[in-house]
N, C-alpha and C positions, 0 to 999 in steps of 0.2 A: 522327395518322394522315394525313399528306399522301398523297393518292391520285394526284396529279400533283405537280409541283414547286410548286403554289400552292393546292392544295386541302386541306381539313381536315374533320374531323367534330367531335363534341362532345369528343373527346379533346383535352386541352390541351397535349400535348407540342409541337404545332406552334407554339404561342405563343412558344416559346423556341428555335425551330429555328436561328436565326442566332446565338444566344448562349446558352451553357450556364448563365449566371447566372440565377437566378430573378428574376421581376419584383418579388417581395416582398423588400425590403431588411431586414425586421424581424430583430432579434437575439433575439427571444423564443424560449424552448425549443420545439423541434418536437414533434409528437405522438410521434415515435419516441423522443425523449429521455424523455418522460413514461412511455410504455409500458415502456421499459427499466427505469426506476426502479421501477415497480410490480411487474414480473415478477421483478426482482432480489430484491425483498423476498419474493416467493413462493418463490423458490429456498431462502431461509433457512427459511421455514415448512415447505417440503417436507422438509428435513433433520430438522426438529424434530418434525414431525407424521406423516411418512410419507405425505403426500398429494402427488401429482404436480400440476404446474401445470395439466395438462389436466383432471384430476379436480376441481381447485379451480375451474376455470372452469365445468365442467359443472354443478357444484353451487353456483354463484355465490350469495352472500347477497343479491344484487340480484334474484334470480329470485323476486319477491314472490308470484307466482302459480304457482309451480312445480307441475307436475302437472295444471294446469287442463284440458289437452286430452289428456293422456297416457292411453293404454289399455294393458291388460296382456294378454300372450299366455296360452296355455293352461296354461303352467307358471309363470306369474307374471313372465315376462320382459317388460320394457317394450318395446312395439313402436311407440310414438310416435303423433303426431297424424295422420299421412298413411297412406293405405292403398293407393296405386297401386303398380304394378310399374314401377320406373324403367327408363329407356333407358340406353344405353351411350355413353361418350365416342366421338368420331369426327368425321368430316367427309365430306360428300358434296354432290351438286348439289341435293338436295331438303331439305325440312324433315322432322323426325321428331317424333312425339309418343308418349306412353306408351300401352301396349296398353289397349284398352277406351275410347279417346277418339278423337274425330273432329276434325281440324283442317282448316278450309276457308277459302279466300280470300274475304273479304267485299268489299274494294274495293282497287283498284290505282292506282298513278300513271297519270294520264291518263283514268281513268274519269269519267263525268259526275257533277258535284255540282249545278250550277245548271241550271235549264231552258234548253234550247237549246244545251247543250254539244255540240260535234261529237264524232264517234267519234275515238278516239285514233289518230293517225297518226305514228309515230315519225320518219318521214322528211319529214313535212310539218307540223312543229310551228309554233305561233305563240303570241305572248304573249296575244293576244285569246282563243285557244282555251284556253290554260292557266288563265286567270283564271276559267273556268267548269268546269275539270276538277280532279280530285283532285291535290294537290301532291306534291312529291318528298320522300323520306326522312322518312316518318311516324315520329314519336317518341312524345310523350305521348298517352295516350288517357284521356278522361274520359267517364263515362256519366251522363246526366241522365234519369231516368224521365219518361215521359209517361202521364197528365197529371202536371205537376210536383207533388211532394209525395205522390204515390200509392205510391211504392215498387214500381211495376210493373217486373217483370224481363223482360217480353216485348215492350216497346215503349218507345223512348226516343230520345234524341239522343246521338250520339258526337261529342265535341269532340277534334280531332286536330291536333297540331302538325306543321309541316313544317320541319325544322331547316335543311337546306342542300342543295346539289346536287353531283352527281358528273358533271362535263361529259364525262369520257372514255367513259362508257357511256350517256350521254344522247343524244349527237349523233354523227353519222357523222364519222370522223376522216380520211377519204380525201383531202380537200383542205383547204388552209388557207382559212379563211373570209375573204371580203372585208369591208371596214368595215361595209357595210350589214348583212351577215349576222352579223357579230360583235355589232353593236348588238342585233339581233333575239335572238340567243342570250342576251345579258346580260339582256334584258327577259323572256325566258322563265324564266331563273333567278330573277329578281326575283318573277315571278308564282308560281313554285314555292315560294318561302319563305312563311312565315306559318302559316295554319291552315285547316282545313275543318270545317264542322259539317254532319253528315248525319243524317237521320232513318232509323231502322232498326226493323224489326219481325220478330218470330218467328212464323211461320205454318207449319203442317204440319211442325213439328220442324226448320225451316230458317230461318236469318236471311237477310234481304234488305234492300237499301237501298230506301227509299221514293222512287220517281222523282217529280220535280216537287214535292217537299216545300216548303211555305211557310216552313219553318225553315232550309232550306239556306243556307249562307253560305260564302264564300271570303274570307279575310283575307290580304292579300299585302303584300310590300315595295314593289310597283310603284304601286298606286293607292288603297290604303285609307287614308282620313283618320282619324287617331287623336288624341283629346284628350290633353292633359297636365294632370294635376291634382296636388294636394298641395303641400308646402312649396317644391318647386323650380319649380313652374309660374310662368311669367312672369318668372323671374329673367333678368338680363342675359346670363348664360352659356348660357341656353336659347334665345335669340333668334337668328334667322338672316335672311338676305336675303329668304327666301320667307315667313317667319313673324316679323314684327316684334313680335308679342305674346308669343312663347315659350310658347304654349298649345296648339299643334297640330303634328302631324308626319305625314308620309306614310310609312306602313309600319312593319312590325316584322320583325326578322331573327333568324335562328339560334335559333328557339324550340325549346328542348330539352324538358325535363320541364315539369310544370305542376301544376295542381290544380283542383278544383271546390269552390266555397265552399258553406257550408250553405244559402245562399239561391239556389243554382243557377246562379251565374255561373262562367265558365271563365277560368282564369288561365294566361296564356302567359308563360313565363319566358325572356327574352332572354339568351343565353349568349355565345358567342364573336363579339360584334359587331365586334371590332377588325379581323377579316379582310376586311371589306367596304370599308375606307377606304384610299385611296391618298394619296401626297404626302409632304411633309417640313415639319414644323412648327417647325424650329429657330428659337429666339429668340422664339417666341410665348408669351404668358402661360399658355396651356393646355399647353405642352410637357411640364411635369412631371406634370401630371394625366394626360395621354394616355400618357406613358411607363409609368405605373404599371399601365395596362390593356393595354399592347402596341399602342396605336394610333399610327400606321397600320401594319397588318400587310400589307396589299396582296395578299391571296390571290385576290381577285376583281377583275375589270376594270370594275366598275360605275362608278367615278369617271371613266373615259374618256368616258362618255356621259351621266352624271348628275352634275352638278357638286357636288351636296350630299355625295357620297361622296369628294370630293377635299378634303382638309383645308386645302390652300392656297387653294382657292376659297371654302370655307365652313368656317372653323375651329371653329365651335360645334356643327356637326351631330352629331358623335360623342357630345356630352354628352346627346343626345336618345335614345340607345340604351343598352341594358344595364339596362332596367327590367322590371317585371312589368306585363303588359297584362291588364286585365279586360274580358271580352266577355260580353254577355248572349245566350246561345244561344236564349232564348225570344222575343227581340225583334230580328229581323234589321234593323229600321229604326234601332236604337240605334247610337250611335257607341262603338267601343272606347275605353278610357282607360288611359294609362300612369300608374300609381300611384306617385308619386315618394317617398312616405313609406316605401316598402318597400326603398329603397336602390338604388344603381347598382353593379352588379358582374356577374360572369358567372354568372348565376343558373342553378342546376340544381334545378329543382323549386320548387313553391309550395304545399306541402301544409299544411292547416290543421286545427284542432280547436277546438271550443267549450269554453272553460275552465269550471270549476265555477261561477265567478262571472259567467258569461255573456259574457265578452269573447272575441274571436277571437284565437287564437294561430297564427301562421304561421311555418313553418320553411323555410329555404332554404340550400343550400350554394353556395359560390363555387368553381366547378370549374376549379381550376388548382393546380399544385404550390405548397405552402406558403401556401395561402389559408385562409379562415376559415368558421366556422359562424355563421349569423345567425338571430335570432328577432325577430318583430314581434308586439307585444301591442297590440290596439286600445284606444283610449281609451273608446269606447262599447261597449255590449253588443249582441249579435246579437238581432234580432227575428225569430223563426222563424214568426211569424204574418203578417208583412207584408214582402214582398220589397223594396218600394220604400223602406222605412225603413232598409235597409242600403246604399242606393245609394252613399253616400260614406264608408262606415265605414272603408275602407282608406286614407283620407286623414289620419286622426288616430290617433296612437298612438306607441309607443316602439320604435324599432329598436335591438337590442342585438347584440353580438358575443361569442363564447364564449372564455373563458380556462379551459383545463383544467389542473388542478393535480396534482402528483405524488401527493397523498394520496387521489386518487380523487374530488375535488370539482371542480365546474364552476361558474364565476361568469359570469353574464350582465352585460356591461358596456354601459351605455346610451350610444348615440351621439347625444348631445344637445348642441347648441351652448351654449357657456358653461360646460360642465362638463369636468373632467378634461383640460384642455389644448386642448379644441376651441374655440379662441378666436382673436381677431385676431393675437396674437403668434405663432401657428402657421399663419396664413394662412386662417383661417375667419372670415368676417364675418357668417354667418347659418346657420340650419339648412339652407337650400338648398345652401350650400357643403359642409356636412358630408355631405349625401346625394349630391351630384354626385361627391364624392371619398370615397365610403364606404370604399374600401380604405385610403387614407392615414389617415383618421380611425381606423380599426380598428388600424392600425399603432401610432399614438400611444398607444392605450389598452393596448397590450401583449397583444393577443389571441394565441391559440395557433395557429401555422401548422400546417396539416393536410396529409395526404397525398391531395390532390385530392378534396375533399368534394363528393359529387354528391347523390343523392336523400336527403332526410330525411323520415321519415314517422312520425307518432304512431300507436300502436296503441290504438284507443278501448276495447278490452276490458281492457287492462292499464295504460294510461297511459304505458308506456315509449315512447321515441323511438328509431328505428333510423337510423343514419347510414352511408351507403355511402361508403367511402374507396377509390377505384378503384386507385390505385398512385402511386408517386413514386420513379422511378429516380434522382432527383437527391439522395436522402438520402446523406449522407457515410458511407463505409465505417467510419470511426472511431466512428460512433454505435452500431455493433453490440455486443451482449454475449450471454452464453449464452442469455438468454431471448428475444432478438430478433436472431438471427445472420445476417440476410440481407445487411446492408451496403448495401442499396439495395432499396426496397420495390417489386418488380416486380409483386406479386400482390394487394396491397390488404388492407383490413381491414373489418370491420363493428363499429361501436360501438353500445352500448346506453346511452341516457341515461335516468336515472330522476329524476323530480321529486318533491319532498316531498309526500306525501299526494295525489299526482296533480295538484298545482297547477302548471300549465304556465307561469304568470306569475311563479313564484317566482324570486328572485334567484340562489339556489344550487340546483344539481342535483348528482347523483353520476353517474359514468360507469364503464363497464366494457367490455372487449373481448369481443365475442361469439365471433368467429373471426378468425384471421389466415389469409387465403386462400392457395391454391396446392395443388399435388399433394403430399400428406403422405408419399407413398412415395419422394419424392426428397429425400435428406438436405440438399441445398443450398437447398431451399425453406424449410425450417424452419417449416412451417405449424402452426397451432394449431387443431386440431379435436378434437371428442370422438373417442376411439379407435374408437367404433362406426361411424364414417363409412365408407360403402361405397366400392368401387373407382371408382364413377361419381358418388359423392355430393359430391366436392370440386369447387370451381370457382375461377376466377381473375378478378380485376378486377370486383368488384361495382359496379353502376352504378345501375340503377333498382330499386325494390322496390314491393311492394304487400302490404297486409294484407287478407286475405279476410274475409268476413262472420263466420267462426268465430274470427277473431283470430289466424290463422296467417300466418307470414311467407313471402313468395315473393321470390326475388332473381333479377334479370336481370343479365347480364354484358356487358361491352364490353372486350375484351382489347387491341384495337388491333393494328397490323401486327406489330411485333416480338414482342408477347406471345403472339399466336396461334401464331407460329412456334415459340416456346419451349414452349408447352403442348402443341402438336400436336392440339388439339381445337377444335371450333367453339364459338361462344357459344351461350347458351341460357337456360332458366329452371329454377331449382331451388327445391324446397320446403325450408325450413330450420327445423329444430326449435329452439324457444326456451325450452322448459319441461322440467323434470324430468330424469331420468337420460339422456335422449337429446338434451338441450340441446347445440347445436353440431354436429349431424349434418345432412347434406344428402341430397337425393334428386333426381336429374335427371329433369325432366318433359318438356321440349321443347328441341329443337335446331334452330338456324337453318341455312339452306344456306350453302355456302362463301362466304366474303367478307362475310357479313352480321353484324349485331349484333341483339340482342333488346331492344326498348324497350317502354315503356308498358303493362305488365301491368295489366289493369283487370277487375274482377269486376262482374257484375250484383248487385243487392241480395240475391238468393236464393242466390248462389254457384254457380249451375248453368251459367253461361256465363262464359268468360274470353276477353277480347280481348287480342291482343298485336300489336305493330308489328314487322315485319321490315324493317330499314333497310339501305340500300346493299348489296344482294346482289351478289356477284361482284367486289367492289372491294377489300376490306380484307385484305391479306396473302395473297391467293390464290397468288401465285407461290412461297410458302414451304411449301405443302402438297404432299406427294407426289401426283402425278397432276394437279396444277393448276399446273405450273411456268411460269406466264406472268402478265404484268400484263394485266388485262382491258381490252378496248376495246369500243366499240359493235359492231364487226364480229365480234369474237372474244372474247366474255365467258366467264368460267370456268363460269357457269351462266346459263341463260335462264329461271330461276325468275321468276314462277310459271307462265308460259304454256307454256314449253318449245316455243315456236314459232320456227322459224328466221328469221321476219320480225320478231320482237319482241326488243328488248333486255331485260335483267333489269329488273324493276319493283318498287320498294318497295311493300309491301302490308300491309294489316291482315288478320290471320287470326283467325277465331272458333273457339273450342275448346269442345266439349260432350262430355259422357260418353254412351257408347252407351246406357246404361240410363236416361239422363235425370237421374241423381243429381248431387249437388254435386261440383264439381271437387276433386280431391285425395283423395277417399275419406273 
C-alpha cells in the first residue's frame, strides 16, 4: 500500500512494485497448489458421501475440541460462542463498535509518554519532542499485569509497536522542505518508529495512562542502543564502521506484530526493513543476500542524512535489521536485545507458548508473497519462578521452516548449519550465515511458499495454531480449480495447524483450511465459509489475530488500497467461530475509520477489556470510497479521527473497548 510513491505499510506488495516477479525464486509447490489438491479430493468425497466441501470443513476431523464453547438456542439451534449483536459493513469517518460496548481513545500519536514531553504541536514537531511522545502507526499491543505475575486486569503495562510513518498526513505539504527541514522530518520519522511502553490503570470504570510512570519507555530508530545476541552476534557480516564488534546497533524499524513472553518481556518483530535503505550494491558480496529481501528498496530518505542507511556507505548495516527484539518493560534501565537465533526475515508476529516439556515455542510468519512459516523451539526450559533465569533463553534453540504436504501433513525442517545442504558448498560457513540468510536457507530446504503469512498464534485452550494468510494476487490463474477458483488470491486464508497430542515441538503437524476469506455472496470470490455466516460476518485479508481468555479467536483485517476498493468496506475486527456446527462463521465487532487498518487486538487476563490499534487513519485507499474521492494530505485528510479538530491531522491511536455492563468482551 504505497501511500505516496515511496511509502508503504506492513502490506508487502510494495516490495515488488518495480518488478512483478516474486523475491522468492523457490520452485516448491505453493500453498494454493496444496489447497487445490486437498479440496479436489473433497469434491470426490462429496459425490460419494453427499457432503459439501463447506460442510466437511465445518465438521473438520481436526476440530478436536468441537463444541467446547458452543451453546444452544431455545429450540436446540447452535448459536455459537459469541453473544454480541454485530455491526454492519460500511465505511465512514469514525470508528464503530457493537451495541452495548464503549470504545474510547486511550492514547494518540504525539501524546506524552516520558516525563517532560511537550504538548503535541503538529505544525511545530521536532525529533526531540517525538522521542518523548507516543510514536506513529501503533501496531502490536501487549499487556503485562502489575504487579508482574498477579494476573491483575485493572493495572498494567501496555507495550506498543510503532511500525512506520505516513509523511503526507504527518507534515504540512504546502511548501517543499529545505535540506535542514528535510533532515528534521527524517529524524522525526526515525523517532516515530520503534515502540512505546506506558503504564495504564482502570479507575472509576475508565482506563487512563499513568502520567510520569517509572516504567515509561520510548524505543526508537533514532537513538536507542540495542544489543545483538545469539549465533550471528559478532559475525563479520554484522560489523560496521560504527560497531567493529558486531554486537550493538542503533534502533529498530518497521516493528509490526510482536509478542509477550511468559516471563513478561516484550518482543518487537521487525518486518519491512528493506524500505529504509538507499543505494546500489552491485558487485558486492551481500548483493544476492540483499536481493532476496528486496534491499535496498529506498522508500524513505533516511540514507541521505544517516549514512548507515546507505548501503554504499555501510554495506553491512541491513544485516542488522529483520530480527526480533526483546525488551524488558519492567526494567527501563535494561538494554533491548536483537535475538538472532530467531532468524532474519520480515517478521510478522512473535507469539509463543510453553510446551508440555517446558520449552518455549515461538511462531512467526514472513510477511511477503510466497514466503514461509517459521517455528523456534528453545533448547532450555522456561523457569516461571525466576524471570532472570530466562534472560538468554531465546539465544539457544532450533529455528525451523514449514513444508506443507498435499496429504494434510506439515513437516518442520530445521535450519541448522551442516544439515540438509546448509553447508559451505551452498555458501553457508556457519550458523550465523544460515540465520542472516534465513530466506535462502529455507529455499534450499524446500519450504512451502505461502500467501503472505502474517500473524501466527497458538490457542492455549486447544493447542491449535492459527495462521493469518493475508492475500497473494501473484498466484497464477492456471493454479485455479473448482475448489479454489479465484485464480489470484485477493482475499486471503486462515489455516489451522494441529500438533500431535499438543506437542508444539513435534516434527510433524497436520494442517487444515479454516476459511477462505472474501464476500461469499460474490461468485467471483469463491470464498469458503460456513453457510451460516451472516451478511456482515465475512471479511477480507486476515492480518492479526488474538485468542481471548475463553479460547475464542478474533481476527483483524488489513485489505490494503486496491482490496478496500474491491470489497467496498473498511477494515475491522471479527469474532470467528472455530468449534462445532458454527465453525467457520464470523461476526463483525469493530470497524475502523476510513483509510485505517485494525491492528494489535489484546485482551486483559479477565477478558473484560480489549485494546486495539487503529493505524494510518485517512491514508489507505480513501479515494476509492464513495464520498472520499481524494488522496489525503495534512491539509485535507479524508478524516480527522480521533480529534475531529480542524487544527489536528488524523492521529493513529490505541482504543480501549469495554462492555457497558462490565462483562467479558464478546458475550
